[in-house]
ROBA-11544 format. One line per 4 residues: number of its first residue (from 1); their letters; for each residue x, y, z of N, C-alpha, C. Coordinates in steps of 0.2 Angstrom, whole numbers. Layout:
REM residues N
NUM) a) X Y Z X Y Z X Y Z ~ ...
END
This chain:
REM residues 342
1) xxxx) 225 60 -90 220 61 -85 222 65 -80 ~ 217 71 -79 219 77 -74 215 74 -67 ~ 217 79 -62 215 75 -56 208 74 -54 ~ 205 79 -56 197 78 -56 194 72 -59
5) xxxx) 196 70 -66 195 64 -69 196 58 -66 ~ 204 58 -62 206 51 -58 202 51 -52 ~ 200 56 -49 196 57 -45 189 52 -46 ~ 185 54 -52 178 53 -53 181 44 -56
9) xxxx) 186 42 -58 187 35 -61 187 32 -54 ~ 192 34 -50 192 29 -43 186 29 -40 ~ 181 35 -39 175 34 -36 170 28 -39 ~ 171 29 -46 167 23 -51 168 16 -48
13) xxxx) 176 15 -47 178 9 -47 175 6 -41 ~ 175 11 -35 172 9 -29 167 9 -27 ~ 162 12 -32 155 14 -30 152 7 -27 ~ 153 2 -29 149 -4 -28 150 -5 -20
17) xxxx) 155 -3 -18 157 -5 -10 154 1 -6 ~ 152 7 -9 150 12 -4 144 15 -6 ~ 141 14 -12 134 17 -14 129 16 -10 ~ 129 10 -8 123 9 -4 121 12 4
21) xxxx) 127 16 4 126 21 10 122 27 8 ~ 122 28 2 119 34 -2 112 34 -4 ~ 110 26 -2 103 26 -8 98 28 -3 ~ 98 28 3 93 31 6 86 27 7
25) xxxx) 81 29 8 75 26 9 70 26 4 ~ 70 32 0 66 31 -8 69 39 -9 ~ 63 40 -14 66 48 -18 58 52 -19 ~ 59 58 -18 53 61 -22 55 65 -28
29) xxxx) 51 63 -33 51 65 -40 50 72 -41 ~ 54 76 -45 51 83 -46 50 82 -55 ~ 42 85 -56 40 84 -64 38 92 -64 ~ 36 93 -70 33 100 -70 27 99 -77
33) xxxx) 29 96 -83 24 96 -88 24 88 -90 ~ 19 86 -91 18 80 -96 14 81 -101 ~ 17 80 -108 14 82 -115 15 76 -120 ~ 10 77 -125 11 72 -130 19 74 -133
37) xxxx) 20 69 -139 27 71 -140 26 76 -145 ~ 33 81 -142 33 88 -144 34 88 -152 ~ 34 93 -156 36 94 -163 39 100 -165 ~ 42 101 -168 45 109 -171 50 109 -167
41) xxxx) 55 115 -168 60 116 -165 58 121 -157 ~ 64 119 -154 62 120 -145 67 123 -142 ~ 68 127 -137 72 129 -134 72 125 -127 ~ 76 127 -122 77 125 -115 71 123 -112
45) xxxx) 66 126 -113 59 124 -110 57 116 -111 ~ 61 114 -116 60 105 -116 62 103 -110 ~ 66 105 -106 69 102 -99 64 101 -93 ~ 58 106 -95 53 104 -89 47 100 -93
49) xxxx) 48 97 -98 43 93 -101 45 86 -102 ~ 42 82 -99 41 74 -102 36 70 -105 ~ 36 66 -109 30 64 -114 26 59 -109 ~ 19 57 -112 15 53 -108 19 46 -107
53) xxxx) 21 44 -113 26 38 -115 31 38 -107 ~ 35 42 -108 39 42 -101 37 43 -95 ~ 32 46 -93 30 45 -86 27 38 -86 ~ 24 36 -91 22 27 -89 28 24 -88
57) xxxx) 33 25 -93 40 22 -92 42 22 -85 ~ 42 28 -81 44 30 -75 41 26 -70 ~ 34 25 -70 29 22 -64 31 15 -66 ~ 33 11 -72 35 6 -71 40 3 -70
61) xxxx) 45 8 -70 53 7 -68 52 5 -59 ~ 48 10 -56 48 9 -49 43 2 -47 ~ 38 1 -52 34 -4 -49 38 -11 -50 ~ 42 -11 -54 46 -17 -56 52 -18 -50
65) xxxx) 53 -12 -46 58 -12 -42 54 -13 -34 ~ 47 -14 -34 43 -16 -28 43 -10 -23 ~ 43 -5 -26 43 2 -23 35 3 -22 ~ 35 7 -14 28 9 -12 27 17 -15
69) xxxx) 21 18 -19 19 24 -21 17 28 -16 ~ 18 33 -13 15 36 -7 14 44 -8 ~ 12 48 -4 10 54 -5 14 58 0 ~ 14 64 1 19 69 6 17 67 13
73) xxxx) 8 66 14 7 64 21 10 59 24 ~ 11 54 19 13 48 22 23 47 23 ~ 26 52 21 32 51 22 35 51 29 ~ 32 53 33 34 52 40 34 46 44
77) xxxx) 30 41 42 30 35 43 35 32 41 ~ 37 33 34 43 30 31 50 32 36 ~ 50 38 36 56 42 38 57 38 47 ~ 52 38 51 53 36 57 53 29 57
81) xxxx) 54 25 52 54 18 51 49 13 54 ~ 43 16 53 36 11 54 35 8 48 ~ 38 9 43 35 6 36 43 5 34 ~ 45 -1 32 52 -2 30 52 -5 24
85) xxxx) 50 -1 19 51 -1 13 53 4 8 ~ 54 3 3 57 10 -2 50 12 -5 ~ 51 19 -6 45 23 -7 49 27 -12 ~ 43 30 -17 43 34 -21 37 40 -21
89) xxxx) 38 47 -21 33 51 -21 33 55 -28 ~ 29 56 -31 28 60 -37 26 67 -36 ~ 28 72 -38 26 79 -36 28 83 -43 ~ 23 87 -45 23 92 -51 23 99 -48
93) xxxx) 27 104 -52 26 110 -50 23 115 -54 ~ 21 120 -52 18 126 -54 11 126 -57 ~ 8 120 -59 0 120 -59 -2 120 -68 ~ 2 117 -71 0 117 -79 -5 113 -79
97) xxxx) -9 113 -83 -16 110 -88 -14 104 -90 ~ -9 103 -92 -8 96 -93 -7 91 -88 ~ -6 93 -82 -6 90 -77 -13 85 -76 ~ -19 88 -77 -25 86 -79 -25 82 -84
101) xxxx) -23 86 -90 -26 83 -96 -23 78 -97 ~ -16 76 -97 -11 71 -99 -9 68 -93 ~ -5 69 -87 -3 67 -82 -8 62 -78 ~ -14 66 -76 -19 62 -71 -22 55 -75
105) xxxx) -24 56 -80 -25 50 -82 -21 43 -82 ~ -15 45 -82 -10 40 -81 -8 38 -73 ~ -7 43 -69 -9 42 -63 -13 37 -60 ~ -19 39 -62 -26 35 -61 -25 29 -64
109) xxxx) -22 28 -68 -22 21 -73 -18 15 -68 ~ -13 20 -65 -8 16 -60 -9 15 -53 ~ -14 20 -52 -17 21 -44 -11 25 -41 ~ -7 29 -44 -2 31 -40 -3 39 -37
113) xxxx) -2 40 -32 -4 46 -28 2 51 -31 ~ 0 58 -32 5 63 -34 1 70 -30 ~ 8 75 -29 6 80 -28 7 86 -33 ~ 3 91 -33 3 97 -37 5 103 -34
117) xxxx) 10 106 -33 14 112 -31 11 117 -35 ~ 4 121 -32 1 127 -37 5 134 -35 ~ 7 137 -39 8 144 -38 0 148 -41 ~ -2 150 -37 -9 152 -36 -10 159 -43
121) xxxx) -5 162 -44 -6 167 -51 -7 162 -57 ~ -6 156 -56 -8 153 -62 -16 152 -63 ~ -18 150 -58 -27 148 -59 -29 154 -57 ~ -26 160 -55 -28 166 -56 -29 171 -62
125) xxxx) -24 166 -67 -22 169 -73 -19 176 -74 ~ -15 176 -68 -10 183 -68 -4 183 -69 ~ -1 176 -70 6 174 -71 7 176 -78 ~ 12 179 -79 17 179 -86 21 173 -85
129) xxxx) 18 169 -90 23 162 -91 29 165 -96 ~ 34 170 -93 39 173 -98 43 168 -101 ~ 46 161 -98 49 158 -101 45 154 -107 ~ 40 154 -109 37 151 -114 38 158 -120
133) xxxx) 35 163 -118 34 169 -121 42 169 -124 ~ 47 169 -120 55 170 -121 56 166 -127 ~ 55 160 -127 54 154 -130 52 156 -138 ~ 46 158 -138 42 158 -144 47 165 -148
137) xxxx) 48 171 -143 50 178 -146 56 177 -150 ~ 63 172 -146 68 169 -149 67 165 -155 ~ 63 161 -156 63 157 -162 60 160 -167 ~ 55 165 -167 53 169 -172 57 176 -175
141) xxxx) 61 179 -171 65 184 -172 73 182 -173 ~ 76 187 -179 82 185 -181 87 190 -177 ~ 82 195 -173 88 199 -169 83 202 -164 ~ 84 204 -158 80 208 -155 84 214 -150
145) xxxx) 81 219 -147 85 224 -142 78 226 -138 ~ 81 228 -132 75 232 -128 80 235 -123 ~ 75 240 -120 80 245 -115 79 242 -106 ~ 83 243 -103 82 241 -96 86 244 -90
149) xxxx) 83 248 -86 88 251 -82 94 255 -85 ~ 91 258 -91 95 264 -94 102 261 -98 ~ 100 253 -100 104 250 -103 101 246 -110 ~ 103 248 -116 102 245 -122 104 237 -122
153) xxxx) 101 233 -124 102 226 -124 101 224 -132 ~ 106 221 -134 105 220 -143 107 212 -143 ~ 104 209 -146 106 201 -148 104 199 -154 ~ 109 195 -156 109 193 -165 106 187 -164
157) xxxx) 100 183 -168 98 177 -167 99 172 -174 ~ 104 174 -177 105 170 -184 106 162 -183 ~ 107 160 -177 108 154 -178 104 150 -172 ~ 104 144 -171 100 141 -165 104 141 -160
161) xxxx) 111 140 -159 114 141 -155 114 148 -151 ~ 114 153 -156 113 160 -154 106 160 -149 ~ 101 158 -153 95 157 -149 95 156 -142 ~ 99 149 -142 98 146 -134 104 150 -129
165) xxxx) 108 152 -132 114 156 -127 110 162 -125 ~ 104 165 -130 101 172 -127 97 169 -122 ~ 93 164 -124 88 162 -118 89 161 -113 ~ 95 157 -112 100 155 -105 102 162 -102
169) xxxx) 104 169 -106 106 174 -102 101 178 -100 ~ 96 178 -105 89 183 -102 85 179 -97 ~ 85 172 -97 81 168 -92 85 170 -84 ~ 91 171 -86 96 172 -78 93 179 -76
173) xxxx) 95 184 -81 93 191 -81 85 192 -77 ~ 81 189 -81 75 189 -79 73 187 -69 ~ 75 182 -70 75 177 -64 78 181 -58 ~ 84 184 -59 86 187 -54 84 194 -52
177) xxxx) 79 198 -56 76 204 -55 72 204 -49 ~ 72 208 -45 65 210 -39 60 211 -43 ~ 55 210 -40 47 209 -41 45 215 -45 ~ 45 222 -46 43 227 -49 49 229 -54
181) xxxx) 56 227 -53 61 227 -58 59 221 -63 ~ 57 216 -62 57 211 -65 50 210 -69 ~ 44 214 -68 39 216 -71 41 220 -77 ~ 46 226 -74 47 230 -79 50 227 -87
185) xxxx) 55 223 -83 59 220 -89 55 215 -94 ~ 49 213 -90 45 208 -95 41 213 -100 ~ 39 217 -96 36 223 -101 40 226 -106 ~ 46 228 -105 50 232 -110 51 227 -116
189) xxxx) 53 220 -113 55 216 -118 49 213 -124 ~ 45 211 -120 39 207 -124 34 213 -128 ~ 32 217 -123 27 224 -128 29 226 -132 ~ 37 228 -134 39 230 -139 38 225 -146
193) xxxx) 38 218 -145 36 214 -150 28 211 -150 ~ 25 214 -147 17 214 -147 15 207 -145 ~ 18 205 -139 17 198 -136 13 198 -130 ~ 7 197 -131 1 197 -125 5 194 -120
197) xxxx) 5 197 -115 10 195 -108 6 189 -104 ~ -1 189 -105 -6 184 -102 -8 178 -105 ~ -7 178 -112 -10 172 -117 -8 167 -114 ~ -2 165 -113 1 158 -111 -2 155 -105
201) xxxx) -4 160 -99 -7 157 -93 -14 155 -96 ~ -17 159 -98 -24 158 -101 -24 151 -104 ~ -21 148 -108 -20 142 -111 -16 136 -108 ~ -12 137 -104 -7 133 -102 -8 131 -93
205) xxxx) -12 135 -91 -12 133 -83 -19 131 -81 ~ -19 127 -76 -25 125 -73 -29 130 -70 ~ -36 131 -70 -40 135 -68 -43 132 -61 ~ -46 136 -56 -49 134 -51 -54 129 -50
209) xxxx) -58 129 -56 -62 122 -57 -59 116 -56 ~ -53 117 -62 -51 111 -63 -45 109 -57 ~ -42 113 -52 -38 111 -47 -45 108 -42 ~ -49 111 -40 -54 109 -36 -56 102 -37
213) xxxx) -59 100 -45 -59 94 -48 -55 88 -45 ~ -48 91 -47 -41 86 -44 -41 85 -37 ~ -42 89 -33 -43 90 -26 -49 85 -23 ~ -51 83 -27 -57 78 -24 -55 71 -25
217) xxxx) -50 71 -29 -47 63 -29 -43 63 -23 ~ -44 57 -19 -38 56 -13 -32 53 -17 ~ -31 53 -23 -25 51 -25 -20 59 -26 ~ -24 64 -27 -20 70 -29 -20 75 -21
221) xxxx) -14 78 -19 -13 81 -14 -11 88 -18 ~ -15 94 -16 -14 101 -20 -8 104 -13 ~ -3 108 -14 2 111 -10 4 117 -14 ~ 7 121 -9 9 129 -10 14 127 -14
225) xxxx) 15 133 -18 22 136 -24 22 144 -22 ~ 19 146 -18 20 154 -19 14 158 -23 ~ 13 163 -22 10 168 -26 12 168 -33 ~ 17 171 -34 22 173 -39 26 171 -42
229) xxxx) 29 165 -39 34 160 -42 41 165 -40 ~ 42 169 -37 49 174 -36 55 170 -34 ~ 62 172 -37 68 170 -33 68 172 -27 ~ 68 167 -21 66 169 -14 75 174 -14
233) xxxx) 79 173 -17 85 176 -15 86 184 -18 ~ 80 185 -20 79 191 -25 75 196 -20 ~ 72 193 -15 67 197 -10 68 197 -5 ~ 65 200 1 65 199 8 62 195 13
237) xxxx) 65 193 17 62 190 22 54 191 22 ~ 52 196 24 45 197 25 41 197 17 ~ 44 198 12 42 196 6 41 188 4 ~ 45 184 7 46 178 8 41 174 11
241) xxxx) 39 176 17 34 175 22 26 176 20 ~ 27 182 16 19 184 12 19 180 7 ~ 23 180 3 23 173 -4 19 167 -1 ~ 24 164 4 20 157 6 14 158 10
245) xxxx) 13 162 14 8 162 18 1 165 15 ~ 2 170 11 -3 171 6 -5 166 2 ~ -2 163 -2 -2 156 -5 -7 150 -2 ~ -5 149 3 -7 146 7 -15 146 9
249) xxxx) -16 154 11 -22 156 12 -27 155 6 ~ -25 156 1 -28 157 -6 -30 150 -9 ~ -25 145 -7 -28 138 -8 -32 136 -3 ~ -32 136 2 -36 134 7 -43 137 7
253) xxxx) -44 143 4 -50 146 4 -54 143 -2 ~ -50 143 -7 -53 140 -13 -55 133 -12 ~ -50 127 -10 -51 121 -9 -55 118 -2 ~ -56 122 4 -58 123 9 -55 117 13
257) xxxx) -49 116 11 -44 110 15 -38 114 17 ~ -35 110 23 -29 112 25 -22 112 21 ~ -17 116 19 -12 116 16 -6 115 19 ~ -3 109 19 3 106 22 11 107 20
261) xxxx) 9 106 12 16 106 9 18 111 5 ~ 25 113 3 27 117 0 32 116 -4 ~ 33 120 -11 40 118 -12 43 125 -14 ~ 50 125 -14 53 133 -16 53 134 -23
265) xxxx) 52 140 -25 52 142 -31 59 141 -34 ~ 60 138 -40 67 136 -43 72 132 -39 ~ 72 133 -32 74 129 -27 81 126 -27 ~ 85 130 -31 93 127 -31 97 131 -25
269) xxxx) 103 129 -24 106 129 -19 106 138 -20 ~ 106 142 -26 107 149 -26 101 152 -23 ~ 95 149 -22 89 152 -22 86 149 -14 ~ 89 145 -12 86 141 -6 94 141 -1
273) xxxx) 93 144 4 99 142 9 97 142 16 ~ 101 143 21 99 143 29 93 150 30 ~ 93 153 27 87 160 27 81 157 26 ~ 81 154 20 74 151 17 72 146 21
277) xxxx) 77 140 22 73 135 26 71 138 34 ~ 75 142 37 73 143 45 67 149 43 ~ 66 152 38 58 156 37 54 151 37 ~ 53 144 33 50 141 32 46 138 38
281) xxxx) 52 136 42 49 133 50 47 139 54 ~ 44 142 50 41 148 56 34 147 53 ~ 33 145 49 27 143 45 23 137 48 ~ 17 137 46 12 131 47 13 123 42
285) xxxx) 18 125 37 19 120 32 24 114 36 ~ 22 109 34 25 102 37 30 99 34 ~ 31 101 27 37 98 23 38 104 17 ~ 45 104 15 46 111 10 51 105 6
289) xxxx) 51 105 -1 55 103 -5 58 107 -9 ~ 65 106 -12 70 111 -14 70 107 -22 ~ 75 112 -25 78 108 -33 84 104 -31 ~ 87 103 -24 93 100 -23 92 93 -26
293) xxxx) 97 89 -28 97 81 -29 99 78 -24 ~ 95 73 -22 97 70 -18 91 62 -15 ~ 94 58 -13 89 52 -10 86 54 -3 ~ 81 52 -2 79 52 6 82 47 10
297) xxxx) 85 51 15 88 48 22 83 47 28 ~ 83 42 33 80 43 38 81 51 42 ~ 87 53 42 90 59 45 84 66 43 ~ 82 64 37 79 69 35 72 72 38
301) xxxx) 71 67 44 65 69 49 67 75 53 ~ 73 77 51 76 83 55 78 89 51 ~ 76 88 44 75 93 41 71 94 34 ~ 65 93 39 59 93 34 57 99 28
305) xxxx) 60 105 30 60 110 26 66 111 22 ~ 70 106 21 75 105 15 76 98 12 ~ 71 96 10 70 90 6 71 89 0 ~ 77 85 -3 79 84 -10 74 81 -14
309) xxxx) 75 81 -21 71 79 -24 75 76 -30 ~ 73 71 -34 74 69 -41 72 71 -47 ~ 76 75 -48 73 78 -56 74 74 -62 ~ 67 74 -65 66 70 -71 65 74 -77
313) xxxx) 69 72 -82 66 77 -87 68 73 -93 ~ 66 75 -100 66 71 -106 72 67 -109 ~ 78 70 -106 84 64 -107 85 60 -101 ~ 83 60 -96 83 55 -90 81 47 -93
317) xxxx) 87 44 -91 87 37 -95 85 32 -88 ~ 82 26 -90 83 21 -85 90 20 -81 ~ 96 19 -86 101 20 -83 104 24 -77 ~ 101 29 -79 102 36 -75 99 35 -67
321) xxxx) 93 32 -68 87 32 -63 91 27 -59 ~ 93 20 -61 96 15 -58 103 17 -54 ~ 107 21 -57 112 23 -53 111 28 -49 ~ 105 32 -49 102 37 -43 100 34 -36
325) xxxx) 95 29 -39 93 26 -33 98 21 -29 ~ 101 19 -33 105 15 -30 111 18 -25 ~ 111 25 -25 116 29 -23 123 30 -25 ~ 122 26 -32 129 27 -34 131 34 -37
329) xxxx) 126 39 -40 127 45 -42 129 49 -38 ~ 125 49 -32 126 54 -24 133 52 -22 ~ 136 46 -23 142 44 -20 147 47 -24 ~ 148 46 -31 152 48 -35 152 56 -37
333) xxxx) 146 60 -35 145 66 -36 146 71 -30 ~ 144 69 -24 144 73 -17 145 68 -12 ~ 151 64 -11 151 60 -6 151 65 2 ~ 153 70 2 153 72 7 146 75 10
337) xxxx) 140 74 6 134 76 7 130 70 7 ~ 131 66 10 127 61 10 120 61 11 ~ 118 65 17 111 69 17 110 76 14 ~ 108 75 10 108 81 5 101 86 9
341) xx) 103 93 10 99 97 13 100 104 10 ~ 104 108 11 105 114 9 113 116 8
END
């Protein structure tokens, strides 16, 4: 047993004594898509999808534990101790059509409020959902090649493992490109294989009529998620503020309502740091959620632009959820960060 394994073993052993310090007041759940049971071969995009049955089980999990299901607008009352009960907040990122067709009926059935963070280029049908185009391309081809910045890229795709490795490599490459360079790369890659860039967004994203329909329900909060969904680490401060403020203006003009909540694109420690949080404090946004994993603590009332969330994917089990909300996982994996911010 090496040192790391030994430390983990010891933390597991003593976690019943200390994990309660890490369980906090509640959780903010991050989802993306809710779909029927998937069929056929898939790549990494399945990580942002759960089934309808899984969503129902997730809601029942918190109901059995007598949690309050609340909206982001109600969060401050719990942070300030005005309401002393456990809570859970459901959020969905980007603005996929299945949020309406598959997720909404389930939330409605259980009377559970939820937030959709909308990337405005989704309903404007200007977004290139390159992660789904990339999945389709790699699954159908046995090899691909393209040029970018005077460099030739070649990939052999003879096995499923090779396809997955290539997906992960190209996802990172595309994500880390700045605006114009990212678009050039996307066009160089997909146009060569005659893949329509906007076909996915036409079929998979909510349109404005549907977002207006959802917004009319008090259970639904529409929030901002930028215009283009860029990695903030790849763009300037002025570009970040433009992405945030423009997305808010578009949403407010379309919905005739005030937009007060925001989620960082991607949101990992790579994309969200001190600079990004400080920039958000200069906007009119009240809360900003990240992709960092953590429970919500009373102290987060002083870190409203760095709120962690609990990721739920297709492999998230009830055992994992139990360990997470109890504070056990946070204690074992990050005991120096009881209050997860950035």
